[in-house]
N, C-alpha and C positions, 0 to 999 in steps of 0.2 A: 644754468650760471650760478658761481659764486662771485659775492662782492661782498664789501663791508659795509656797514650802515655808518654814516658820517655823524660825526658831532661837530661843536663848534671849532672853528678853526681848521677843519678841514676840507678838502673839495668835495661838496655836497653831491650825495648818491640816493638821497632818500626821493626825490623825485623821478630819480632814473628807475628806482627798484620798482616805484607804484606802478610806471609806464610799461616797463616791462612784464610785470606780471599781467597788465592789463591786455598785452599782447599775447599772452600766455606762456611766456617763460616761466618754469620753476626757478625760484632764487633760492638759494642756501647761503645764509647767513651765520658767521662766528657768534656763539653763545660763549660768553668770558666768563671763563672758570679757570680754576687752578691749573687745568690742562686744555690743550686743544679741543674743541667740539665746536659742531656744525648741527643746523637743524634748519628746516623748509621755513620760509616767512611767511607761506598762504595762511597761518591760523594769526597773525597779527604780530606787532612788536610790543615791548613793553620798555621802557629803562632799565638797563642793568647796571653794572659797576661803573662807576665815574659818570653815569646818566648816558652811556651808550646805548642806543637802541638796540635790543636783540631779541629772536625770535620767543614766542611763547611756547612753541611746538617742543616736544622734547628732544632731546641730544639725539645724534646719530653717531657721536664719534669723529675721531680726526681723520679714518679714512673715509669716511663722507665726501670728503673734498674730491676724491676719485670720481664721484658722480657727475661732477660738471663739466659742461661742454667746454665751457669757457670760465678762465677764473681774472676777476679783476683785484688787483692787488693795491693796497696802500703805498704810496712810497715816497721818500725823499727825493732818491737819484736812483736810476740804472744805467748799466754800462753797456756796451753793444753786444756781449755776450749774455746780456740777461741777468747779470748779477744785479740785485735788488739791495738797498739799503731802507731800512724801514725804521719803526722807532717800538712796534709792539712787540707780542709775547712769543711770537712764532708759529701763529695758527697757519699760515700760510708755508713756512718755511721747513717746518718738521713734519709735513704731511708726507710721507714716501709715495702714496697714491699720485699726488698732484706733481712732487718733482719728476716722477720718471714715467708718467704718461703720454709726454709726448704732446698733451693737448695745450691749445693757445693762451697764452696769459698776457694780459694788460696791465703793466703798471699807470697807476692813475695818482699825480701828484701835481705840485704849483710850481711853475718857474716866474718867475718875479712877480710873485703875487696874485698870477692869473692860473686858472687851470689848465693841465696841458697832459696829452696822453702819449707815451711813450710803448711802443710795443717791444714786447721781449719775447 
């Protein structure tokens, strides 16, 4: 599974990441760099750019997103066709492996101040 590590003001994912890892899921998280990069969370997290938690493990490149069976993406809004409005640097949108894989993705955002899920 690929997911983002939340920071203040975003729908929280850190507890979800811990719980999924405890159940045996392998979790890919973005490494915030000049270009999209992903790494496994199994070696722990540390604060990265702007305090965003990111994996300690070595980066696997943008293509690693294609390893995920499910991708949870942060979003401000989604359309019925799966189009997503986000605020990041393209970590999800710029990966050809993710956009062409046909694997399920879930947009995770807020609606009227409450977390809400929208399937894409």
